[in-house]
C-alpha positions in Angstrom: 0.0 -0.1 0.2 1.5 3.2 -0.9 1.8 5.9 1.7 -0.2 9.1 1.5 2.5 11.0 3.4 4.7 12.7 1.4 6.7 15.5 3.4 9.9 15.3 3.4 10.2 13.5 0.0 11.9 15.0 -2.3 10.0 16.1 -5.2 9.6 14.3 -8.6 12.0 16.0 -11.3 11.1 13.9 -14.0 11.3 15.9 -17.1 13.6 19.0 -15.2 16.9 17.3 -15.4 19.5 18.4 -17.4 18.5 16.5 -19.8 15.2 17.7 -20.3 14.6 18.9 -23.8 11.9 22.1 -23.0 15.2 23.4 -20.2 15.1 26.8 -20.2 18.3 28.8 -18.8 18.9 32.3 -18.8 22.3 34.4 -18.7 23.9 33.1 -15.6 21.9 30.5 -14.7 22.2 27.0 -16.7 22.6 24.9 -13.7 19.8 23.5 -11.8 17.7 24.6 -9.1 19.1 24.1 -5.4 15.4 23.5 -4.1 13.8 21.6 -6.7 16.8 20.3 -9.3 14.8 21.8 -12.7 16.4 23.8 -15.3 13.6 26.1 -15.9 14.3 29.8 -15.1 12.7 32.9 -16.1 13.4 36.3 -16.2 10.7 38.4 -14.6 10.8 42.0 -16.0 8.7 43.8 -14.3 10.0 42.6 -10.6 13.5 42.7 -11.8 14.1 39.1 -10.8 15.0 36.1 -12.0 13.0 32.8 -10.6 12.4 29.3 -11.0 9.1 28.3 -12.6 9.2 24.6 -11.0 9.5 26.0 -7.0 9.6 29.7 -7.2 12.6 30.1 -5.7 13.9 33.8 -6.2 17.9 33.4 -7.0 18.4 36.9 -8.1 17.2 40.3 -7.6 17.4 43.9 -8.9 18.5 42.6 -12.7 18.7 44.7 -15.3 16.6 44.9 -18.2 19.0 45.7 -21.3 15.7 46.7 -23.7 14.7 50.0 -24.3 12.5 52.0 -21.5 9.6 52.2 -23.3 7.8 54.7 -20.2 5.1 57.2 -20.3 4.6 59.9 -18.0 1.3 61.9 -19.8 -1.0 59.0 -20.3 -0.1 59.7 -24.1 0.2 57.2 -27.1 4.3 58.5 -27.4 6.5 55.5 -26.4 9.5 57.5 -27.2 12.0 56.5 -25.2 14.6 60.1 -25.5 14.2 63.1 -26.8 15.7 64.4 -30.3 19.8 63.3 -31.2 22.4 65.8 -30.4 22.5 69.0 -32.7 24.8 71.5 -33.3 22.1 73.7 -34.6 21.4 74.8 -31.1 24.3 76.7 -28.6 23.5 74.0 -26.0 23.2 70.7 -28.7 20.1 70.5 -27.4 21.4 68.8 -24.1 19.5 71.6 -22.1 16.1 71.7 -20.7 13.5 74.8 -20.6 10.4 75.5 -18.6 7.9 75.9 -21.4 5.9 79.3 -21.3 2.7 77.1 -22.4 2.7 75.3 -19.7 2.5 78.6 -17.4 -0.8 79.7 -19.4 -4.0 79.9 -17.0 -5.3 77.3 -18.5 -2.5 74.8 -18.5 -1.2 76.2 -15.4 -4.5 75.3 -13.8 -4.5 71.8 -14.7 -1.5 71.5 -13.1 -3.0 72.8 -10.0 -1.2 75.8 -9.8 -2.6 79.1 -8.5 -1.8 82.9 -9.5 1.1 83.2 -6.9 2.4 80.0 -8.3 2.5 81.1 -12.0 4.4 84.5 -10.9 7.0 82.4 -9.4 7.5 79.8 -12.0 8.0 82.9 -14.3 10.2 84.6 -12.6 12.3 80.9 -12.4 12.3 80.7 -16.2 13.6 84.0 -16.7 16.4 83.4 -14.3 17.0 79.9 -16.2 16.7 81.6 -19.4 19.3 84.0 -18.7 21.8 81.4 -16.9 22.3 79.6 -20.3 23.5 82.9 -21.8 25.9 84.5 -19.5 28.9 83.6 -21.1 29.8 85.3 -24.2 30.5 83.1 -26.3 27.1 81.0 -25.5 25.3 84.4 -26.9 27.6 84.3 -29.9 26.6 80.8 -30.9 22.8 81.5 -29.9 22.9 84.3 -32.4 24.8 82.8 -34.7 22.9 79.5 -35.0 19.6 81.2 -35.2 21.0 83.0 -38.3 22.4 79.4 -39.7 18.7 78.2 -39.5 16.3 81.0 -40.5 18.6 82.4 -43.2 21.1 79.8 -44.4 18.5 77.9 -47.0 20.3 75.0 -46.6 18.9 71.5 -45.9 19.3 70.5 -42.0 21.8 68.1 -42.8 23.9 70.9 -44.2 22.9 73.4 -41.4 24.4 70.8 -38.9 27.9 70.8 -40.6 27.5 74.7 -41.1 26.7 75.3 -37.3 29.9 73.0 -36.5 32.2 74.7 -38.7 31.0 78.0 -37.3 31.4 76.3 -33.5 34.6 75.4 -34.3 35.9 78.7 -35.7 34.7 80.5 -32.4 36.2 78.0 -30.2 39.5 79.1 -31.8 38.8 82.5 -31.0 38.4 83.3 -35.0 35.2 85.0 -34.8 36.3 87.9 -32.2 36.3 90.8 -33.7 34.7 90.1 -37.2 31.1 90.2 -37.6 28.9 87.2 -36.7 26.9 87.2 -39.8 29.6 87.7 -41.9 31.5 84.2 -40.3 28.0 82.7 -40.6 27.6 83.4 -44.2 31.2 82.3 -45.4 30.3 79.1 -43.0 27.5 78.4 -45.2 29.3 79.4 -48.7 31.8 76.9 -47.9 29.4 73.8 -46.8 27.3 74.1 -49.3 30.2 74.6 -52.4 31.8 71.4 -50.3 28.8 69.5 -50.8 28.3 70.2 -54.7 25.5 72.5 -53.9 27.3 75.8 -54.6 25.2 79.2 -53.4 26.2 82.5 -55.1 28.0 85.3 -52.7 25.2 87.9 -53.9 22.5 85.4 -53.2 24.3 84.5 -49.6 25.1 88.5 -48.7 21.6 89.7 -49.1 20.0 87.0 -46.5 22.8 87.7 -43.7 22.5 91.3 -44.4 26.5 91.8 -45.2 28.3 93.2 -48.4 29.9 90.9 -50.8 32.9 92.5 -50.0 33.3 91.7 -46.8 31.5 88.1 -47.6 34.3 87.3 -49.9 37.3 88.0 -47.6 35.6 86.2 -44.7 35.4 83.3 -47.6 39.2 83.5 -48.2 39.9 84.1 -44.7 37.8 80.7 -43.6 39.1 78.6 -46.2 42.5 79.1 -45.8 41.9 78.4 -42.1 40.1 75.3 -42.3 41.6 74.5 -45.8 38.9 74.3 -47.4 39.9 75.2 -50.9 38.1 73.7 -53.6 37.2 75.4 -57.6 33.6 75.0 -58.3 33.0 73.7 -61.5 30.2 75.3 -64.0 28.2 72.2 -64.2 27.1 72.5 -60.7 25.5 75.4 -61.7 22.8 74.0 -64.4 20.5 72.3 -62.5 19.8 75.6 -60.3 19.6 78.1 -63.6 17.3 75.6 -65.4 15.0 75.4 -62.7 15.0 79.1 -62.1 14.7 79.8 -66.0 11.7 77.5 -66.2 13.2 75.7 -69.0 12.0 72.3 -69.7 14.0 69.2 -68.4 15.2 68.2 -71.6 17.4 71.2 -71.7 20.0 69.4 -69.7 21.2 66.8 -72.0 21.8 69.4 -74.7 23.6 71.7 -72.1 25.8 68.8 -71.2 26.6 68.0 -74.3 27.5 71.0 -74.7 29.4 71.2 -71.6 31.4 67.7 -72.6 32.8 69.3 -75.7 34.4 72.6 -73.9 35.8 71.4 -70.6 38.1 69.7 -71.9 40.1 73.2 -73.3 40.9 74.3 -69.9 42.9 77.3 -71.3 39.5 78.6 -72.7 37.2 78.6 -69.5 39.0 78.4 -66.5 39.8 81.8 -65.1 36.2 82.9 -65.9 33.2 82.9 -63.9 31.9 79.5 -63.2 28.3 81.2 -63.0 29.0 83.1 -66.0 30.1 79.6 -68.0 27.2 78.0 -67.1 25.0 81.1 -67.9 26.1 81.1 -71.5 26.4 77.1 -71.7 22.4 77.4 -71.1 21.8 80.2 -73.2 23.2 78.5 -76.1 21.5 75.5 -75.4 18.0 77.2 -74.9 18.0 79.3 -78.4 19.3 76.2 -80.5 16.4 74.3 -78.6 13.7 77.0 -79.4 13.0 77.9 -76.0 15.3 81.0 -76.0 15.6 83.0 -72.9 16.4 86.5 -73.2 20.0 88.0 -72.3 19.2 90.0 -69.5 16.8 87.1 -67.8 20.0 85.1 -67.8 22.0 87.5 -66.5 19.5 88.1 -63.9 19.4 84.5 -62.6 23.7 84.0 -63.3 24.0 87.3 -61.2 26.6 88.3 -64.2 26.4 91.1 -66.6 25.6 91.3 -70.3 28.9 92.2 -71.4 30.4 89.2 -69.6 27.7 86.7 -71.7 28.1 87.8 -74.8 31.9 87.8 -74.3 31.7 84.1 -73.1 29.6 83.4 -76.0 31.7 84.7 -78.6 34.6 82.9 -77.3 32.6 79.2 -77.1 31.2 79.8 -80.7 34.7 80.4 -81.8 36.3 77.0 -80.0 33.2 75.1 -81.1 33.1 76.6 -85.4 37.5 74.9 -84.5 36.0 71.7 -83.3 33.7 71.2 -86.2 36.1 72.3 -88.6 38.7 69.5 -87.5 35.8 67.1 -87.3 34.8 67.6 -90.8 38.8 67.7 -91.6 
């Protein structure tokens, strides 16, 4: 007769041993449980514990959760873990926190249980907090420069980041001291656009940043020497922009590239000339030949060159193409 008293008897561990096909292990716990001999470990992420599924023995507490911290404190659907990444377009790189003025309005503050006295106190704290962030002159300098870059550069977000990074580097090396903030920011904008084959014209940037063309040209030379950003702009980098500004059909681009392929090998002809002028002359010639002509005044206005410059380049290119045509016939 089988005894019904099971006190003191060891639990049946059949199916929980080392040879169980369903054994479950976790990092750091692969041996059998000391209490029941089972290999059936589980991580309780809500409590931060590692327990044995067979007998409930807790073998480790305060386990670090390696997963993302998906938390939300405002009872919304937003489960984002962190804020925006670091950015050079902000003086503090986006690391500082701020007291939002919207939270101190009467409606918002009432939802937070704030009375009028508390609102006044927090408004005063907000002013003190904002002033403390720009206490140093270099920080005020960066705030003003980054605001200009964001508002006036007309560059994509990624290029704004690079422009702000260059300005921060120049500011840290003391280059900005004694020079115009707007002028140095404009020079960085021009150089970054040129390096990324998205050139901007000096008159366009000078007008946007409210500096003179002479000052901007001088600062571009100084910054390029200091940062070793020397690069010759090729005329073909202006084709897209000028064709778009003149509202020409897309097929003009093929004809302009064809003319450029003939002229480009003859560097003694076009090097030393304004790249905007060379691009304008090729586009004017291609548009005239394709039946989509534009006036010299319209082309010069887009390229910021004089009509005299345009006509001079047209004569040079017409002579070169005529010589090439005669050579091909021979």
